GUDREN-35774 format. One record per atom (N, C-alpha, C): residue in three letters; atom name; x, y, z; residue number from 0. Coordinates in steps of 0.1 Angstrom, whole numbers. Layout:
# GUDREN-35774
{code:Ala site:CA c1:X c2:Y c3:Z pos:NUM}
...
# end
This chain:
# GUDREN-35774
{code:Unk site:N c1:-16 c2:89 c3:174 pos:0}
{code:Unk site:CA c1:-19 c2:85 c3:161 pos:0}
{code:Unk site:C c1:-7 c2:85 c3:152 pos:0}
{code:Unk site:N c1:-6 c2:75 c3:143 pos:1}
{code:Unk site:CA c1:5 c2:74 c3:134 pos:1}
{code:Unk site:C c1:4 c2:83 c3:122 pos:1}
{code:Unk site:N c1:15 c2:90 c3:117 pos:2}
{code:Unk site:CA c1:14 c2:97 c3:106 pos:2}
{code:Unk site:C c1:22 c2:89 c3:94 pos:2}
{code:Unk site:N c1:16 c2:90 c3:82 pos:3}
{code:Unk site:CA c1:21 c2:81 c3:71 pos:3}
{code:Unk site:C c1:24 c2:92 c3:59 pos:3}
{code:Unk site:N c1:36 c2:88 c3:53 pos:4}
{code:Unk site:CA c1:41 c2:94 c3:40 pos:4}
{code:Unk site:C c1:46 c2:85 c3:31 pos:4}
{code:Unk site:N c1:38 c2:84 c3:18 pos:5}
{code:Unk site:CA c1:41 c2:75 c3:8 pos:5}
{code:Unk site:C c1:51 c2:81 c3:-2 pos:5}
{code:Unk site:N c1:58 c2:73 c3:-8 pos:6}
{code:Unk site:CA c1:66 c2:77 c3:-20 pos:6}
{code:Unk site:C c1:68 c2:64 c3:-29 pos:6}
{code:Unk site:N c1:73 c2:68 c3:-41 pos:7}
{code:Unk site:CA c1:77 c2:57 c3:-50 pos:7}
{code:Unk site:C c1:68 c2:55 c3:-62 pos:7}
{code:Unk site:N c1:58 c2:63 c3:-62 pos:8}
{code:Unk site:CA c1:49 c2:62 c3:-75 pos:8}
{code:Unk site:C c1:57 c2:67 c3:-87 pos:8}
{code:Unk site:N c1:50 c2:65 c3:-98 pos:9}
{code:Unk site:CA c1:56 c2:70 c3:-111 pos:9}
{code:Unk site:C c1:49 c2:64 c3:-123 pos:9}
{code:Unk site:N c1:57 c2:66 c3:-134 pos:10}
{code:Unk site:CA c1:51 c2:61 c3:-147 pos:10}
{code:Unk site:C c1:60 c2:49 c3:-150 pos:10}
{code:Unk site:N c1:53 c2:38 c3:-154 pos:11}
{code:Unk site:CA c1:60 c2:26 c3:-158 pos:11}
{code:Unk site:C c1:53 c2:19 c3:-170 pos:11}
{code:Unk site:N c1:60 c2:12 c3:-177 pos:12}
{code:Unk site:CA c1:55 c2:4 c3:-188 pos:12}
{code:Unk site:C c1:48 c2:-9 c3:-183 pos:12}
{code:Unk site:N c1:38 c2:-14 c3:-189 pos:13}
{code:Unk site:CA c1:31 c2:-27 c3:-186 pos:13}
{code:Unk site:C c1:42 c2:-38 c3:-186 pos:13}
{code:Unk site:N c1:41 c2:-46 c3:-175 pos:14}
{code:Unk site:CA c1:51 c2:-56 c3:-172 pos:14}
{code:Unk site:C c1:61 c2:-52 c3:-164 pos:14}
{code:Unk site:N c1:63 c2:-39 c3:-161 pos:15}
{code:Unk site:CA c1:74 c2:-35 c3:-153 pos:15}
{code:Unk site:C c1:71 c2:-35 c3:-138 pos:15}
{code:Unk site:N c1:79 c2:-30 c3:-129 pos:16}
{code:Unk site:CA c1:78 c2:-31 c3:-114 pos:16}
{code:Unk site:C c1:80 c2:-17 c3:-109 pos:16}
{code:Unk site:N c1:73 c2:-15 c3:-97 pos:17}
{code:Unk site:CA c1:76 c2:-4 c3:-88 pos:17}
{code:Unk site:C c1:76 c2:-9 c3:-73 pos:17}
{code:Unk site:N c1:83 c2:-1 c3:-65 pos:18}
{code:Unk site:CA c1:82 c2:-3 c3:-50 pos:18}
{code:Unk site:C c1:77 c2:9 c3:-44 pos:18}
{code:Unk site:N c1:65 c2:8 c3:-37 pos:19}
{code:Unk site:CA c1:61 c2:21 c3:-30 pos:19}
{code:Unk site:C c1:66 c2:19 c3:-16 pos:19}
{code:Unk site:N c1:68 c2:30 c3:-8 pos:20}
{code:Unk site:CA c1:72 c2:31 c3:5 pos:20}
{code:Unk site:C c1:63 c2:39 c3:13 pos:20}
{code:Unk site:N c1:60 c2:35 c3:25 pos:21}
{code:Unk site:CA c1:52 c2:42 c3:35 pos:21}
{code:Unk site:C c1:60 c2:45 c3:48 pos:21}
{code:Unk site:N c1:64 c2:57 c3:51 pos:22}
{code:Unk site:CA c1:72 c2:59 c3:63 pos:22}
{code:Unk site:C c1:62 c2:62 c3:73 pos:22}
{code:Unk site:N c1:63 c2:57 c3:85 pos:23}
{code:Unk site:CA c1:54 c2:60 c3:97 pos:23}
{code:Unk site:C c1:63 c2:68 c3:107 pos:23}
{code:Unk site:N c1:55 c2:76 c3:113 pos:24}
{code:Unk site:CA c1:60 c2:84 c3:125 pos:24}
{code:Unk site:C c1:49 c2:86 c3:136 pos:24}
{code:Unk site:N c1:53 c2:88 c3:148 pos:25}
{code:Unk site:CA c1:44 c2:92 c3:159 pos:25}
{code:Unk site:C c1:39 c2:80 c3:167 pos:25}
{code:Unk site:N c1:42 c2:68 c3:161 pos:26}
{code:Unk site:CA c1:38 c2:56 c3:168 pos:26}
{code:Unk site:C c1:44 c2:44 c3:162 pos:26}
{code:Unk site:N c1:47 c2:33 c3:169 pos:27}
{code:Unk site:CA c1:52 c2:21 c3:164 pos:27}
{code:Unk site:C c1:43 c2:13 c3:155 pos:27}
{code:Unk site:N c1:47 c2:9 c3:143 pos:28}
{code:Unk site:CA c1:39 c2:3 c3:134 pos:28}
{code:Unk site:C c1:36 c2:-11 c3:138 pos:28}
{code:Unk site:N c1:45 c2:-16 c3:148 pos:29}
{code:Unk site:CA c1:42 c2:-31 c3:152 pos:29}
{code:Unk site:C c1:29 c2:-33 c3:159 pos:29}
{code:Unk site:N c1:23 c2:-21 c3:164 pos:30}
{code:Unk site:CA c1:10 c2:-22 c3:170 pos:30}
{code:Unk site:C c1:-2 c2:-21 c3:161 pos:30}
{code:Unk site:N c1:0 c2:-18 c3:147 pos:31}
{code:Unk site:CA c1:-9 c2:-14 c3:137 pos:31}
{code:Unk site:C c1:-10 c2:-26 c3:126 pos:31}
{code:Unk site:N c1:-22 c2:-27 c3:121 pos:32}
{code:Unk site:CA c1:-26 c2:-34 c3:109 pos:32}
{code:Unk site:C c1:-23 c2:-24 c3:98 pos:32}
{code:Unk site:N c1:-15 c2:-27 c3:88 pos:33}
{code:Unk site:CA c1:-10 c2:-17 c3:78 pos:33}
{code:Unk site:C c1:-16 c2:-22 c3:64 pos:33}
{code:Unk site:N c1:-20 c2:-12 c3:57 pos:34}
{code:Unk site:CA c1:-26 c2:-17 c3:44 pos:34}
{code:Unk site:C c1:-23 c2:-8 c3:32 pos:34}
{code:Unk site:N c1:-24 c2:-12 c3:21 pos:35}
{code:Unk site:CA c1:-24 c2:-4 c3:9 pos:35}
{code:Unk site:C c1:-37 c2:-4 c3:1 pos:35}
{code:Unk site:N c1:-41 c2:7 c3:-2 pos:36}
{code:Unk site:CA c1:-55 c2:9 c3:-9 pos:36}
{code:Unk site:C c1:-52 c2:18 c3:-22 pos:36}
{code:Unk site:N c1:-61 c2:16 c3:-32 pos:37}
{code:Unk site:CA c1:-59 c2:23 c3:-43 pos:37}
{code:Unk site:C c1:-73 c2:29 c3:-48 pos:37}
{code:Unk site:N c1:-71 c2:40 c3:-56 pos:38}
{code:Unk site:CA c1:-84 c2:45 c3:-62 pos:38}
{code:Unk site:C c1:-81 c2:50 c3:-74 pos:38}
{code:Unk site:N c1:-88 c2:44 c3:-85 pos:39}
{code:Unk site:CA c1:-87 c2:47 c3:-99 pos:39}
{code:Unk site:C c1:-97 c2:58 c3:-102 pos:39}
{code:Unk site:N c1:-95 c2:67 c3:-112 pos:40}
{code:Unk site:CA c1:-107 c2:77 c3:-116 pos:40}
{code:Unk site:C c1:-121 c2:71 c3:-118 pos:40}
{code:Unk site:N c1:-130 c2:75 c3:-112 pos:41}
{code:Unk site:CA c1:-143 c2:71 c3:-112 pos:41}
{code:Unk site:C c1:-146 c2:58 c3:-106 pos:41}
{code:Unk site:N c1:-138 c2:53 c3:-99 pos:42}
{code:Unk site:CA c1:-139 c2:40 c3:-91 pos:42}
{code:Unk site:C c1:-139 c2:41 c3:-77 pos:42}
{code:Unk site:N c1:-144 c2:31 c3:-69 pos:43}
{code:Unk site:CA c1:-143 c2:33 c3:-55 pos:43}
{code:Unk site:C c1:-129 c2:27 c3:-51 pos:43}
{code:Unk site:N c1:-126 c2:32 c3:-39 pos:44}
{code:Unk site:CA c1:-113 c2:29 c3:-32 pos:44}
{code:Unk site:C c1:-113 c2:14 c3:-29 pos:44}
{code:Unk site:N c1:-101 c2:8 c3:-33 pos:45}
{code:Unk site:CA c1:-100 c2:-8 c3:-33 pos:45}
{code:Unk site:C c1:-89 c2:-11 c3:-22 pos:45}
{code:Unk site:N c1:-91 c2:-20 c3:-15 pos:46}
{code:Unk site:CA c1:-80 c2:-25 c3:-5 pos:46}
{code:Unk site:C c1:-73 c2:-36 c3:-14 pos:46}
{code:Unk site:N c1:-60 c2:-34 c3:-15 pos:47}
{code:Unk site:CA c1:-52 c2:-43 c3:-24 pos:47}
{code:Unk site:C c1:-43 c2:-52 c3:-16 pos:47}
{code:Unk site:N c1:-38 c2:-47 c3:-5 pos:48}
{code:Unk site:CA c1:-30 c2:-55 c3:4 pos:48}
{code:Unk site:C c1:-30 c2:-51 c3:19 pos:48}
{code:Unk site:N c1:-30 c2:-62 c3:28 pos:49}
{code:Unk site:CA c1:-32 c2:-59 c3:41 pos:49}
{code:Unk site:C c1:-20 c2:-67 c3:49 pos:49}
{code:Unk site:N c1:-15 c2:-61 c3:59 pos:50}
{code:Unk site:CA c1:-5 c2:-69 c3:68 pos:50}
{code:Unk site:C c1:-8 c2:-67 c3:82 pos:50}
{code:Unk site:N c1:-11 c2:-78 c3:88 pos:51}
{code:Unk site:CA c1:-15 c2:-80 c3:101 pos:51}
{code:Unk site:C c1:-3 c2:-87 c3:109 pos:51}
{code:Unk site:N c1:0 c2:-79 c3:119 pos:52}
{code:Unk site:CA c1:10 c2:-86 c3:129 pos:52}
{code:Unk site:C c1:23 c2:-88 c3:122 pos:52}
{code:Unk site:N c1:26 c2:-83 c3:110 pos:53}
{code:Unk site:CA c1:38 c2:-84 c3:103 pos:53}
{code:Unk site:C c1:40 c2:-97 c3:96 pos:53}
{code:Unk site:N c1:31 c2:-107 c3:98 pos:54}
{code:Unk site:CA c1:33 c2:-119 c3:90 pos:54}
{code:Unk site:C c1:20 c2:-125 c3:85 pos:54}
{code:Unk site:N c1:9 c2:-119 c3:88 pos:55}
{code:Unk site:CA c1:-4 c2:-124 c3:82 pos:55}
{code:Unk site:C c1:-7 c2:-114 c3:70 pos:55}
{code:Unk site:N c1:-7 c2:-119 c3:58 pos:56}
{code:Unk site:CA c1:-9 c2:-110 c3:48 pos:56}
{code:Unk site:C c1:-19 c2:-114 c3:38 pos:56}
{code:Unk site:N c1:-27 c2:-105 c3:33 pos:57}
{code:Unk site:CA c1:-38 c2:-109 c3:23 pos:57}
{code:Unk site:C c1:-39 c2:-99 c3:12 pos:57}
{code:Unk site:N c1:-43 c2:-103 c3:1 pos:58}
{code:Unk site:CA c1:-42 c2:-95 c3:-11 pos:58}
{code:Unk site:C c1:-56 c2:-96 c3:-18 pos:58}
{code:Unk site:N c1:-60 c2:-86 c3:-25 pos:59}
{code:Unk site:CA c1:-72 c2:-87 c3:-35 pos:59}
{code:Unk site:C c1:-68 c2:-97 c3:-45 pos:59}
{code:Unk site:N c1:-77 c2:-103 c3:-52 pos:60}
{code:Unk site:CA c1:-77 c2:-111 c3:-62 pos:60}
{code:Unk site:C c1:-70 c2:-104 c3:-75 pos:60}
{code:Unk site:N c1:-72 c2:-91 c3:-76 pos:61}
{code:Unk site:CA c1:-67 c2:-84 c3:-87 pos:61}
{code:Unk site:C c1:-52 c2:-83 c3:-88 pos:61}
{code:Unk site:N c1:-46 c2:-84 c3:-75 pos:62}
{code:Unk site:CA c1:-31 c2:-81 c3:-74 pos:62}
{code:Unk site:C c1:-24 c2:-94 c3:-68 pos:62}
{code:Unk site:N c1:-33 c2:-104 c3:-64 pos:63}
{code:Unk site:CA c1:-25 c2:-116 c3:-58 pos:63}
{code:Unk site:C c1:-16 c2:-121 c3:-68 pos:63}
{code:Unk site:N c1:-5 c2:-126 c3:-63 pos:64}
{code:Unk site:CA c1:8 c2:-132 c3:-71 pos:64}
{code:Unk site:C c1:15 c2:-122 c3:-78 pos:64}
{code:Unk site:N c1:12 c2:-108 c3:-77 pos:65}
{code:Unk site:CA c1:19 c2:-99 c3:-84 pos:65}
{code:Unk site:C c1:25 c2:-88 c3:-74 pos:65}
{code:Unk site:N c1:17 c2:-87 c3:-62 pos:66}
{code:Unk site:CA c1:22 c2:-75 c3:-54 pos:66}
{code:Unk site:C c1:25 c2:-82 c3:-40 pos:66}
{code:Unk site:N c1:35 c2:-77 c3:-34 pos:67}
{code:Unk site:CA c1:39 c2:-82 c3:-21 pos:67}
{code:Unk site:C c1:40 c2:-71 c3:-10 pos:67}
{code:Unk site:N c1:33 c2:-72 c3:2 pos:68}
{code:Unk site:CA c1:34 c2:-61 c3:12 pos:68}
{code:Unk site:C c1:43 c2:-66 c3:22 pos:68}
{code:Unk site:N c1:52 c2:-57 c3:27 pos:69}
{code:Unk site:CA c1:61 c2:-62 c3:37 pos:69}
{code:Unk site:C c1:62 c2:-49 c3:46 pos:69}
{code:Unk site:N c1:69 c2:-52 c3:57 pos:70}
{code:Unk site:CA c1:72 c2:-40 c3:68 pos:70}
{code:Unk site:C c1:86 c2:-43 c3:73 pos:70}
{code:Unk site:N c1:93 c2:-31 c3:75 pos:71}
{code:Unk site:CA c1:106 c2:-30 c3:81 pos:71}
{code:Unk site:C c1:103 c2:-23 c3:95 pos:71}
{code:Unk site:N c1:103 c2:-30 c3:106 pos:72}
{code:Unk site:CA c1:100 c2:-22 c3:119 pos:72}
{code:Unk site:C c1:111 c2:-13 c3:123 pos:72}
{code:Unk site:N c1:123 c2:-17 c3:118 pos:73}
{code:Unk site:CA c1:135 c2:-9 c3:122 pos:73}
{code:Unk site:C c1:135 c2:5 c3:116 pos:73}
{code:Unk site:N c1:128 c2:5 c3:104 pos:74}
{code:Unk site:CA c1:127 c2:18 c3:95 pos:74}
{code:Unk site:C c1:114 c2:24 c3:97 pos:74}
{code:Unk site:N c1:105 c2:18 c3:104 pos:75}
{code:Unk site:CA c1:91 c2:22 c3:105 pos:75}
{code:Unk site:C c1:86 c2:23 c3:91 pos:75}
{code:Unk site:N c1:88 c2:14 c3:83 pos:76}
{code:Unk site:CA c1:84 c2:16 c3:68 pos:76}
{code:Unk site:C c1:77 c2:3 c3:64 pos:76}
{code:Unk site:N c1:66 c2:6 c3:56 pos:77}
{code:Unk site:CA c1:59 c2:-6 c3:49 pos:77}
{code:Unk site:C c1:60 c2:-3 c3:34 pos:77}
{code:Unk site:N c1:62 c2:-14 c3:28 pos:78}
{code:Unk site:CA c1:64 c2:-14 c3:13 pos:78}
{code:Unk site:C c1:54 c2:-21 c3:7 pos:78}
{code:Unk site:N c1:52 c2:-17 c3:-7 pos:79}
{code:Unk site:CA c1:44 c2:-26 c3:-16 pos:79}
{code:Unk site:C c1:52 c2:-27 c3:-29 pos:79}
{code:Unk site:N c1:57 c2:-40 c3:-30 pos:80}
{code:Unk site:CA c1:64 c2:-44 c3:-43 pos:80}
{code:Unk site:C c1:53 c2:-47 c3:-53 pos:80}
{code:Unk site:N c1:54 c2:-40 c3:-64 pos:81}
{code:Unk site:CA c1:43 c2:-43 c3:-75 pos:81}
{code:Unk site:C c1:50 c2:-47 c3:-86 pos:81}
{code:Unk site:N c1:48 c2:-60 c3:-91 pos:82}
{code:Unk site:CA c1:55 c2:-66 c3:-103 pos:82}
{code:Unk site:C c1:44 c2:-70 c3:-114 pos:82}
{code:Unk site:N c1:49 c2:-71 c3:-125 pos:83}
{code:Unk site:CA c1:40 c2:-74 c3:-136 pos:83}
{code:Unk site:C c1:30 c2:-65 c3:-137 pos:83}
{code:Unk site:N c1:31 c2:-52 c3:-136 pos:84}
{code:Unk site:CA c1:21 c2:-41 c3:-137 pos:84}
{code:Unk site:C c1:13 c2:-42 c3:-150 pos:84}
{code:Unk site:N c1:1 c2:-38 c3:-147 pos:85}
{code:Unk site:CA c1:-10 c2:-38 c3:-159 pos:85}
{code:Unk site:C c1:-15 c2:-23 c3:-160 pos:85}
{code:Unk site:N c1:-20 c2:-20 c3:-171 pos:86}
{code:Unk site:CA c1:-26 c2:-7 c3:-171 pos:86}
{code:Unk site:C c1:-39 c2:-5 c3:-161 pos:86}
{code:Unk site:N c1:-45 c2:-15 c3:-158 pos:87}
{code:Unk site:CA c1:-56 c2:-15 c3:-149 pos:87}
{code:Unk site:C c1:-50 c2:-12 c3:-135 pos:87}
{code:Unk site:N c1:-38 c2:-12 c3:-132 pos:88}
{code:Unk site:CA c1:-33 c2:-10 c3:-119 pos:88}
{code:Unk site:C c1:-31 c2:6 c3:-117 pos:88}
{code:Unk site:N c1:-33 c2:12 c3:-128 pos:89}
{code:Unk site:CA c1:-32 c2:28 c3:-127 pos:89}
{code:Unk site:C c1:-42 c2:32 c3:-118 pos:89}
{code:Unk site:N c1:-37 c2:41 c3:-107 pos:90}
{code:Unk site:CA c1:-44 c2:45 c3:-96 pos:90}
{code:Unk site:C c1:-36 c2:53 c3:-86 pos:90}
{code:Unk site:N c1:-42 c2:61 c3:-77 pos:91}
{code:Unk site:CA c1:-36 c2:66 c3:-66 pos:91}
{code:Unk site:C c1:-35 c2:56 c3:-55 pos:91}
{code:Unk site:N c1:-24 c2:54 c3:-49 pos:92}
{code:Unk site:CA c1:-21 c2:45 c3:-40 pos:92}
{code:Unk site:C c1:-20 c2:49 c3:-26 pos:92}
{code:Unk site:N c1:-27 c2:46 c3:-16 pos:93}
{code:Unk site:CA c1:-26 c2:51 c3:-3 pos:93}
{code:Unk site:C c1:-22 c2:41 c3:7 pos:93}
{code:Unk site:N c1:-14 c2:45 c3:15 pos:94}
{code:Unk site:CA c1:-10 c2:37 c3:27 pos:94}
{code:Unk site:C c1:-19 c2:40 c3:39 pos:94}
{code:Unk site:N c1:-24 c2:30 c3:46 pos:95}
{code:Unk site:CA c1:-33 c2:33 c3:58 pos:95}
{code:Unk site:C c1:-29 c2:23 c3:70 pos:95}
{code:Unk site:N c1:-33 c2:29 c3:82 pos:96}
{code:Unk site:CA c1:-30 c2:21 c3:94 pos:96}
{code:Unk site:C c1:-43 c2:21 c3:103 pos:96}
{code:Unk site:N c1:-44 c2:11 c3:109 pos:97}
{code:Unk site:CA c1:-55 c2:10 c3:120 pos:97}
{code:Unk site:C c1:-51 c2:2 c3:131 pos:97}
{code:Unk site:N c1:-54 c2:6 c3:143 pos:98}
{code:Unk site:CA c1:-50 c2:-4 c3:155 pos:98}
{code:Unk site:C c1:-56 c2:-17 c3:152 pos:98}
{code:Unk site:N c1:-49 c2:-27 c3:158 pos:99}
{code:Unk site:CA c1:-53 c2:-42 c3:155 pos:99}
{code:Unk site:C c1:-67 c2:-45 c3:158 pos:99}
{code:Unk site:N c1:-73 c2:-38 c3:168 pos:100}
{code:Unk site:CA c1:-87 c2:-42 c3:172 pos:100}
{code:Unk site:C c1:-97 c2:-34 c3:166 pos:100}
{code:Unk site:N c1:-92 c2:-24 c3:158 pos:101}
{code:Unk site:CA c1:-102 c2:-15 c3:150 pos:101}
{code:Unk site:C c1:-106 c2:-21 c3:137 pos:101}
{code:Unk site:N c1:-117 c2:-17 c3:134 pos:102}
{code:Unk site:CA c1:-123 c2:-21 c3:120 pos:102}
{code:Unk site:C c1:-122 c2:-11 c3:110 pos:102}
{code:Unk site:N c1:-118 c2:2 c3:114 pos:103}
{code:Unk site:CA c1:-118 c2:13 c3:104 pos:103}
{code:Unk site:C c1:-104 c2:19 c3:103 pos:103}
{code:Unk site:N c1:-99 c2:22 c3:90 pos:104}
{code:Unk site:CA c1:-86 c2:28 c3:89 pos:104}
{code:Unk site:C c1:-86 c2:42 c3:95 pos:104}
{code:Unk site:N c1:-76 c2:44 c3:106 pos:105}
{code:Unk site:CA c1:-76 c2:57 c3:113 pos:105}
{code:Unk site:C c1:-67 c2:66 c3:107 pos:105}
{code:Unk site:N c1:-56 c2:61 c3:100 pos:106}
{code:Unk site:CA c1:-46 c2:70 c3:95 pos:106}
{code:Unk site:C c1:-42 c2:67 c3:81 pos:106}
{code:Unk site:N c1:-41 c2:78 c3:73 pos:107}
{code:Unk site:CA c1:-39 c2:77 c3:59 pos:107}
{code:Unk site:C c1:-27 c2:87 c3:55 pos:107}
{code:Unk site:N c1:-21 c2:81 c3:45 pos:108}
{code:Unk site:CA c1:-10 c2:88 c3:37 pos:108}
{code:Unk site:C c1:-16 c2:99 c3:27 pos:108}
{code:Unk site:N c1:-9 c2:106 c3:21 pos:109}
{code:Unk site:CA c1:-14 c2:115 c3:11 pos:109}
{code:Unk site:C c1:-17 c2:110 c3:-3 pos:109}
{code:Unk site:N c1:-12 c2:98 c3:-5 pos:110}
{code:Unk site:CA c1:-14 c2:91 c3:-18 pos:110}
{code:Unk site:C c1:-1 c2:93 c3:-28 pos:110}
{code:Unk site:N c1:1 c2:84 c3:-36 pos:111}
{code:Unk site:CA c1:12 c2:85 c3:-46 pos:111}
{code:Unk site:C c1:5 c2:79 c3:-59 pos:111}
{code:Unk site:N c1:7 c2:86 c3:-69 pos:112}
{code:Unk site:CA c1:2 c2:83 c3:-83 pos:112}
{code:Unk site:C c1:11 c2:71 c3:-90 pos:112}
{code:Unk site:N c1:4 c2:61 c3:-94 pos:113}
{code:Unk site:CA c1:10 c2:51 c3:-101 pos:113}
{code:Unk site:C c1:3 c2:50 c3:-115 pos:113}
{code:Unk site:N c1:11 c2:51 c3:-126 pos:114}
{code:Unk site:CA c1:5 c2:52 c3:-140 pos:114}
{code:Unk site:C c1:13 c2:41 c3:-147 pos:114}
{code:Unk site:N c1:4 c2:31 c3:-153 pos:115}
{code:Unk site:CA c1:10 c2:21 c3:-161 pos:115}
{code:Unk site:C c1:7 c2:23 c3:-176 pos:115}
{code:Unk site:N c1:16 c2:24 c3:-184 pos:116}
{code:Unk site:CA c1:12 c2:27 c3:-198 pos:116}
{code:Unk site:C c1:13 c2:13 c3:-205 pos:116}
{code:Unk site:N c1:4 c2:13 c3:-216 pos:117}
{code:Unk site:CA c1:3 c2:0 c3:-224 pos:117}
{code:Unk site:C c1:14 c2:-1 c3:-234 pos:117}
# end
């Protein structure tokens, strides 16, 4: 099972950018579907970006055209580049992994806080 550690969260003004990183260990990420999810206070966890096979990428409507998910297999790292941030993007962001044939996220990072001020 893969272990995940996120970093890169912080406080940013609306309109700014942040890049989150998720370093994987214990297994090759090339065999996993990788995703970024977020949870804001009082709200359900939301899938914002998913990367399958390293080149099939999908985004939630709320972040499409602003966020970009990518992976660097040589560094076993998955990134989430977040641009044009909005206050409603404020949440704890989690990196997650699941085997390609699985429908459930099997590995989670500890989460990193992103706060966007208006």
